[in-house]
C-alpha positions in Angstrom: 64.9 -4.9 -68.5 64.7 -1.7 -70.6 65.2 1.7 -69.2 61.5 2.5 -69.9 60.2 -0.4 -67.8 62.6 0.6 -64.9 61.2 4.1 -64.9 57.6 2.7 -64.8 58.3 0.4 -61.9 60.1 3.1 -59.9 57.3 5.5 -60.5 54.7 3.0 -59.3 56.6 2.3 -56.2 57.0 5.9 -55.4 53.3 6.5 -56.0 52.3 3.6 -53.7 54.6 5.0 -51.0 53.1 8.4 -51.3 49.6 7.0 -51.0 50.6 5.2 -47.8 52.1 8.4 -46.4 49.0 10.4 -47.3 46.7 7.9 -45.6 48.9 7.6 -42.6 49.1 11.4 -42.3 45.3 11.7 -42.6 44.9 9.1 -39.9 47.4 10.9 -37.7 45.6 14.2 -38.3 42.3 12.7 -37.3 43.9 11.2 -34.2 45.7 14.4 -33.3 42.5 16.4 -33.7 40.9 14.4 -30.8 41.0 15.3 -27.2 41.4 12.3 -24.9 39.5 12.5 -21.6 40.4 10.1 -18.8 39.0 9.0 -15.5 41.0 7.3 -12.7 40.5 3.8 -11.5 39.1 4.1 -7.9 37.9 2.0 -5.1 34.3 2.4 -3.8 30.8 1.1 -4.0 29.3 -0.4 -7.2 25.5 -0.3 -7.1 22.9 -1.7 -9.5 19.4 -0.3 -9.2 16.1 -0.4 -11.0 13.6 2.5 -11.2 9.9 1.9 -10.6 6.7 3.7 -9.7 4.3 3.0 -6.9 1.5 4.2 -4.7 1.5 4.9 -0.9 -1.1 3.2 1.1 -2.0 2.4 4.8 0.0 -0.4 6.3 -2.8 -1.7 8.5 -6.4 -0.6 8.3 -9.8 -1.7 9.6 -13.0 -1.4 7.6 -16.2 -0.9 9.7 -19.3 -2.4 8.0 -22.9 -2.1 9.0 -24.6 -5.2 10.5 -28.1 -3.8 10.3 -30.5 -2.0 8.0 -31.7 1.4 9.1 -31.2 5.1 9.2 -28.1 6.8 10.5 -29.4 8.5 13.7 -26.1 10.0 15.0 -22.4 10.2 14.0 -20.0 10.9 16.8 -16.6 11.0 15.0 -15.1 12.7 12.0 -12.1 12.6 9.6 -8.6 12.4 11.0 -9.9 12.0 14.5 -7.9 9.8 16.9 -10.2 7.3 18.6 -9.9 4.7 21.4 -10.9 1.1 21.3 -14.5 0.8 22.3 -15.4 4.4 21.6 -18.9 5.0 20.3 -18.7 6.1 16.6 -22.3 6.1 15.4 -25.9 5.1 16.2 -28.4 3.5 13.8 -32.2 3.7 14.0 -33.3 0.2 13.0 -37.1 1.0 13.0 -39.3 -1.7 14.6 -36.3 -3.9 15.6 -37.1 -3.4 19.3 -40.7 -4.5 18.7 -39.6 -7.6 16.8 -37.1 -8.4 19.6 -39.8 -8.3 22.2 -42.1 -10.5 20.1 -39.3 -13.0 19.6 -38.6 -13.0 23.4 -42.2 -13.9 24.2 -42.2 -16.6 21.5 -39.1 -18.1 23.1 -40.6 -18.0 26.6 -43.8 -19.8 25.3 -41.7 -22.4 23.4 -39.6 -23.1 26.4 -42.7 -23.6 28.6 -44.2 -26.0 25.9 -41.0 -27.9 25.8 -41.0 -28.3 29.6 -44.5 -29.8 29.5 -43.7 -32.1 26.6 -40.5 -33.2 28.3 -42.4 -34.2 31.5 -44.9 -36.1 29.4 -42.1 -37.9 27.6 -40.3 -38.8 30.9 -43.7 -40.2 32.3 -44.2 -42.4 29.3 -40.7 -43.8 29.6 -41.6 -44.9 33.2 -44.9 -46.4 31.9 -43.0 -48.3 29.2 -40.6 -49.8 31.7 -43.6 -51.2 33.6 -45.1 -52.4 30.3 -48.1 -50.2 30.7 -47.8 -48.6 27.2 -46.6 -49.9 23.8 -43.2 -49.1 22.3 -45.0 -47.2 19.5 -46.6 -44.8 22.1 -43.1 -44.2 23.6 -41.6 -43.4 20.2 -44.4 -40.9 19.4 -43.7 -39.1 22.7 -40.0 -39.0 21.9 -40.7 -37.6 18.5 -42.9 -34.8 20.0 -40.2 -33.9 22.5 -37.5 -33.7 19.7 -39.8 -31.5 17.6 -40.4 -29.1 20.5 -36.7 -29.0 21.3 -35.9 -28.1 17.7 -38.5 -25.4 17.7 -36.9 -23.9 20.8 -33.5 -23.9 19.3 -34.7 -22.2 16.2 -36.5 -19.5 18.1 -33.3 -19.0 20.2 -31.3 -18.4 17.1 -33.7 -15.9 15.8 -33.8 -14.1 19.1 -30.0 -14.0 19.4 -29.8 -12.7 15.8 -32.2 -9.9 16.7 -30.2 -9.1 19.8 -27.0 -8.9 17.8 -28.7 -6.5 15.4 -29.9 -4.4 18.3 -26.3 -4.3 19.6 -25.1 -3.3 16.1 -27.3 -0.2 16.2 -24.5 1.3 18.3 -21.2 1.2 16.4 -18.0 1.0 18.5 -14.4 1.2 17.4 -12.7 -2.2 17.5 -9.2 -0.7 17.7 -7.2 2.3 18.7 -6.7 4.3 15.5 -7.4 7.3 13.2 -10.5 7.9 11.1 -9.3 7.8 7.5 -12.7 7.8 5.8 -16.3 8.4 6.9 -18.9 7.1 4.4 -22.1 7.9 6.3 -24.1 11.0 7.2 -26.9 11.6 9.7 -30.3 10.9 8.3 -29.1 8.8 5.4 -30.1 5.1 5.0 -27.7 2.3 5.6 -27.8 -1.4 4.6 -26.1 -4.6 5.9 -22.4 -4.9 4.8 -22.2 -1.3 3.7 -18.9 0.5 4.5 -19.2 3.1 7.3 -15.7 3.9 8.4 -12.1 3.1 7.5 -9.6 3.2 10.4 -5.8 3.3 10.3 -4.0 1.6 13.1 -1.0 3.9 12.6 0.3 6.5 10.2 3.9 6.3 11.4 4.5 3.4 9.2 3.1 3.1 5.7 3.4 0.7 2.8 4.4 1.5 -0.8 3.1 -0.8 -3.5 5.6 -0.7 -6.4 5.1 -2.2 -9.9 8.1 -4.2 -11.1 8.5 -4.9 -14.9 8.7 -8.6 -15.7 12.2 -8.1 -17.2 13.4 -6.8 -13.7 11.5 -9.1 -11.3 14.3 -11.6 -11.2 16.5 -9.0 -9.4 14.0 -8.1 -6.7 14.0 -9.9 -3.3 12.6 -9.4 0.1 14.8 -7.2 2.3 16.2 -5.0 -0.4 16.4 -1.2 0.3 14.2 1.2 -1.6 14.4 5.0 -1.7 11.7 7.1 -3.2 10.2 10.6 -3.4 6.7 12.0 -3.9 5.7 15.1 -5.8 4.4 16.8 -2.6 8.0 16.9 -1.3 10.3 16.8 -4.3 13.5 17.5 -2.3 12.9 14.9 0.4 14.0 11.2 0.1 12.0 8.5 1.9 13.3 5.0 2.5 11.9 1.6 3.1 12.5 -2.1 2.7 10.8 -4.7 0.5 8.6 -6.9 2.7 6.9 -9.0 0.0 7.3 -9.8 -3.7 3.9 -11.0 -5.0 3.7 -13.7 -7.6 0.4 -12.6 -9.1 1.0 -11.1 -12.6 -0.7 -7.9 -13.6 -1.5 -7.4 -17.3 -1.9 -3.8 -18.4 -2.2 -3.4 -22.2 -0.1 -6.5 -22.8 2.6 -5.4 -20.4 3.2 -7.8 -17.5 4.3 -6.5 -14.1 4.4 -7.7 -10.5 3.6 -5.9 -7.3 6.0 -5.7 -4.4 5.2 -4.3 -0.9 7.7 -1.8 0.7 7.4 -1.0 4.4 8.5 2.6 5.0 8.9 5.0 7.9 6.5 8.0 8.2 7.4 9.3 11.6 7.0 12.9 10.3 3.5 12.0 9.0 4.3 13.5 5.6 3.2 10.5 3.5 -0.5 10.3 2.7 -2.4 7.3 1.3 -2.8 7.5 -2.5 0.4 9.5 -3.1 2.3 8.5 -6.3 6.0 7.7 -5.7 9.0 7.4 -8.0 11.3 4.8 -6.4 14.7 3.2 -6.8 15.3 -0.4 -5.7 18.9 -1.3 -4.8 19.0 -4.8 -6.2 22.8 -5.5 -5.8 25.7 -3.7 -4.2 29.4 -4.2 -3.6 31.4 -2.0 -1.3 35.0 -0.9 -1.5 35.9 -2.7 -4.8 38.1 -1.6 -7.7 36.0 0.2 -10.2 36.0 2.2 -13.4 33.3 4.3 -15.1 30.9 2.5 -17.4 31.8 5.0 -20.2 35.2 3.3 -20.5 33.6 0.3 -22.3 31.8 2.3 -25.0 34.6 4.6 -26.2 37.4 3.8 -28.7 39.8 6.0 -30.6 40.1 3.5 -33.5 37.9 0.7 -34.9 38.9 -2.7 -33.4 37.3 -6.1 -33.4 36.4 -7.2 -29.9 35.9 -11.0 -29.5 32.6 -12.1 -28.1 32.4 -12.5 -24.3 35.5 -10.3 -23.7 35.8 -6.8 -22.5 38.5 -4.2 -23.3 39.3 -0.7 -22.2 41.8 1.9 -23.3 44.5 2.6 -20.6 46.7 5.7 -20.8 50.3 4.9 -21.6 53.0 6.0 -19.2 55.0 7.3 -22.2 53.1 8.3 -25.3 54.9 6.4 -28.1 53.4 5.9 -31.5 50.1 7.2 -32.9 47.9 6.5 -29.8 48.5 7.6 -26.3 46.5 4.6 -25.0 46.8 0.8 -24.9 44.0 -1.6 -25.6 43.7 -3.7 -22.5 41.5 -6.7 -21.8 39.9 -6.7 -18.3 37.8 -9.1 -16.2 34.7 -7.6 -14.6 32.4 -8.3 -11.7 29.2 -6.4 -10.9 28.1 -4.0 -13.6 26.4 -1.1 -11.8 24.5 1.9 -12.9 27.6 4.2 -13.2 30.6 1.9 -12.4 31.8 -1.6 -13.2 33.8 -3.7 -10.8 37.2 -4.8 -12.1 38.6 -8.1 -10.9 41.6 -8.5 -13.1 45.2 -7.8 -11.9 46.4 -5.7 -14.8 44.5 -2.7 -13.7 45.4 -0.8 -10.5 43.9 2.0 -8.5 45.1 5.4 -10.0 45.4 4.1 -13.6 43.9 6.6 -16.1 41.3 5.1 -18.3 39.9 6.7 -21.5 36.2 7.5 -21.0 35.5 10.2 -23.6 36.7 11.6 -26.9 36.0 15.0 -28.4 37.3 17.0 -31.2 39.7 19.9 -30.7 38.3 23.3 -31.1 40.0 25.2 -33.9 39.8 28.8 -32.9 40.4 30.0 -36.5 37.7 27.8 -37.9 35.3 28.9 -35.1 36.0 32.6 -36.0 35.6 32.0 -39.7 32.3 30.1 -39.1 31.0 32.8 -36.8 32.0 35.4 -39.4 29.9 33.7 -42.0 
């Protein structure tokens, strides 16, 4: 090998070495310019929740409907009033109802007298038939007349009882102990059959919250789960309840499918009102006193690494900072993934270990001054 070739080879080797040194130094500089922030492995609860919205409503209510046509003659109760069972709430003027009732009563009395006479005649013909004094056809005609009269009486009785019920319905009484939530009538106004007059609440100390669950989250929601929520009227106060029912009926709003769930909640302070909009959090899963690390630990990395599918890694602080990185890449096994923490089930992580959760660049005071000066 000539002297010239040796010089070229040596020069190429030196150049390659220098390039490697420069790249390594640049990488080290980038690593050294980073501040590593850690969080300790702790024990405590891991909670998974979902956020939903809902509307407060009465837990139990009673709708009072009119059973008669007429004019509201008198209203004896008003909004928010506590009433007793059997208390008179309103009176309806049903026009000529009393006259029609009297007429029906007289018709019934006449029909009953007619029936009595026809029945005696029928009984007499049965006796004559036994003695072969009349034909079977004559007996059958008497029986037919009796059945027709009996049917007439029954029909008039039904009409009479219907009118009596209408008369009784002109005086409206409360069927329960409760509170007047709505009053849909006013004195002097007309009212029709099956028209709403009042809405009563059995109690306000317990309410229900109807929450809307997105179809992607409905699989997590079960009866008995705890719910916390707040309403705009009391932004600093937390209310709580428990899911009592998960409804299967889908609700389609603009192509988005959701499902309703019913939450029973306490309202002993009577702060919640029907119709209030609530922002709620459903605790769908919880583990207490488990080894845990912050979720940020799984999304931070000081260098680019390939992570095999299905495996999870974190960066654990070294006891002695040897080499370029002060952390080791450690594979971990996890349990419940919560909102802020993840449960750790592997044995290579212990309480008190420091885990990388954040990286940030060092602040160069000179650069900051120069930039500010510009």
